[in-house]
C-alpha positions as CSV (number, residue, x, y, z in Angstrom):
1,X,113.7,31.7,-21.2
2,X,111.9,33.9,-23.6
3,X,108.3,35.0,-23.4
4,X,107.2,32.6,-26.1
5,X,108.8,29.7,-24.4
6,X,107.1,30.6,-21.1
7,X,103.7,30.8,-22.9
8,X,104.2,27.5,-24.6
9,X,105.4,26.0,-21.3
10,X,102.3,27.4,-19.5
11,X,100.0,26.1,-22.2
12,X,101.5,22.6,-22.1
13,X,101.2,22.6,-18.2
14,X,97.6,23.7,-18.5
15,X,96.7,21.1,-21.0
16,X,98.4,18.5,-18.8
17,X,96.4,19.5,-15.7
18,X,93.1,19.5,-17.8
19,X,93.9,16.0,-19.0
20,X,94.7,14.8,-15.5
21,X,91.5,16.4,-14.1
22,X,89.4,14.8,-16.8
23,X,91.0,11.4,-16.1
24,X,90.4,11.8,-12.3
25,X,86.8,12.9,-13.0
26,X,86.1,9.9,-15.1
27,X,87.8,7.6,-12.6
28,X,86.0,9.1,-9.6
29,X,82.7,9.0,-11.5
30,X,83.0,5.3,-12.3
31,X,84.3,4.4,-8.9
32,X,81.6,6.3,-7.0
33,X,78.9,5.2,-9.4
34,X,79.7,1.6,-8.6
35,X,79.8,2.2,-4.9
36,X,76.5,4.1,-5.0
37,X,74.8,1.3,-7.0
38,X,76.1,-1.3,-4.5
39,X,74.9,0.7,-1.6
40,X,71.5,1.1,-3.1
41,X,71.2,-2.6,-3.8
42,X,72.4,-3.4,-0.3
43,X,69.8,-1.1,1.2
44,X,67.1,-2.6,-1.0
45,X,68.1,-6.1,0.2
46,X,68.4,-5.0,3.8
47,X,64.9,-3.3,3.8
48,X,62.9,-6.5,4.7
49,X,65.3,-7.3,7.5
50,X,65.0,-3.8,8.9
51,X,61.2,-3.8,8.4
52,X,60.6,-7.0,10.3
53,X,63.2,-6.3,13.1
54,X,64.1,-2.8,14.0
55,X,61.2,-1.2,12.2
56,X,58.7,-3.5,13.8
57,X,60.1,-2.9,17.3
58,X,59.8,0.8,16.7
59,X,56.2,0.4,15.5
60,X,55.4,-1.7,18.6
61,X,57.0,1.0,20.9
62,X,55.0,3.7,19.1
63,X,51.8,1.8,19.4
64,X,52.4,1.1,23.1
65,X,53.0,4.8,23.7
66,X,49.7,5.5,21.9
67,X,47.9,2.9,24.0
68,X,49.3,4.4,27.2
69,X,48.2,7.9,26.1
70,X,44.6,6.6,25.4
71,X,44.6,4.8,28.8
72,X,45.7,8.0,30.5
73,X,43.2,10.2,28.7
74,X,40.4,7.8,29.7
75,X,41.7,7.4,33.2
76,X,40.8,3.8,33.2
77,X,43.3,2.7,35.8
78,X,42.1,5.5,38.2
79,X,38.5,4.4,37.8
80,X,39.5,0.8,38.4
81,X,41.6,1.6,41.5
82,X,38.8,3.6,43.1
83,X,35.8,1.3,42.2
84,X,35.1,0.5,45.8
85,X,35.8,3.9,47.2
86,X,32.6,5.8,48.0
87,X,31.9,9.0,46.1
88,X,32.0,12.3,47.9
89,X,33.2,10.7,51.1
90,X,29.8,9.4,52.1
91,X,30.3,6.1,53.9
92,X,26.7,4.8,54.3
93,X,25.6,1.6,52.4
94,X,23.4,3.4,49.9
95,X,26.2,5.7,48.8
96,X,28.6,2.8,48.5
97,X,26.2,0.9,46.3
98,X,25.5,3.9,44.1
99,X,29.2,4.7,43.9
100,X,30.1,1.1,43.0
101,X,27.4,0.9,40.3
102,X,28.4,4.3,38.7
103,X,32.1,3.4,38.7
104,X,31.3,0.0,37.4
105,X,29.4,1.5,34.5
106,X,32.3,3.9,33.9
107,X,34.9,1.1,34.0
108,X,32.8,-1.0,31.6
109,X,32.4,1.8,29.0
110,X,36.0,3.0,29.3
111,X,37.1,-0.6,29.0
112,X,35.1,-1.0,25.8
113,X,36.7,2.1,24.4
114,X,40.2,0.8,25.3
115,X,39.3,-2.5,23.6
116,X,38.3,-0.6,20.5
117,X,41.7,1.2,20.6
118,X,43.4,-2.2,21.1
119,X,41.6,-3.6,18.0
120,X,42.8,-0.5,16.0
121,X,46.3,-1.0,17.2
122,X,46.3,-4.7,16.3
123,X,45.0,-3.9,12.9
124,X,47.7,-1.4,12.4
125,X,50.4,-3.9,13.4
126,X,48.9,-6.5,11.1
127,X,49.0,-4.0,8.3
128,X,52.6,-3.2,9.2
129,X,53.6,-6.9,9.0
130,X,51.7,-7.6,5.7
131,X,52.4,-4.4,3.8
132,X,55.7,-5.4,2.2
133,X,54.3,-8.8,1.2
134,X,51.2,-7.3,-0.3
135,X,53.3,-4.7,-2.1
136,X,55.6,-7.3,-3.5
137,X,52.7,-9.5,-4.6
138,X,51.0,-6.5,-6.3
139,X,54.3,-5.7,-8.1
140,X,54.6,-9.3,-9.3
141,X,51.0,-9.4,-10.5
142,X,51.4,-6.1,-12.3
143,X,54.6,-7.4,-14.0
144,X,52.9,-10.7,-14.9
145,X,50.0,-8.9,-16.7
């Protein structure tokens, strides 16, 4: 085989590989584009299911952890457990009455603070549940106008 024949052979092999690569590239592009579009559509359709099931459970767990942290920071359960225990270890009737009244006031105010946090938590959960619906309605109204 002469040098010219080898060069022509190399050139034709190179052109063949370039044509094959272009065909594979186009084929892969079209195949993967379709798969990507289907996956995106599937995720868009699955979003409401996730939002109202797994997402809502996660939100509730997160809110519950927040509630427990607020309760621990206020020490509400400790104050409630010790409401009848006299302060400073004094056991006479006057100390017991003063301790009870002071702890009762603490329990009432700390309970009100916990009720405030409960209201905030419930508002957050209601917003979580209504947000996709409001977003969809806003989108519909914008497209209608």
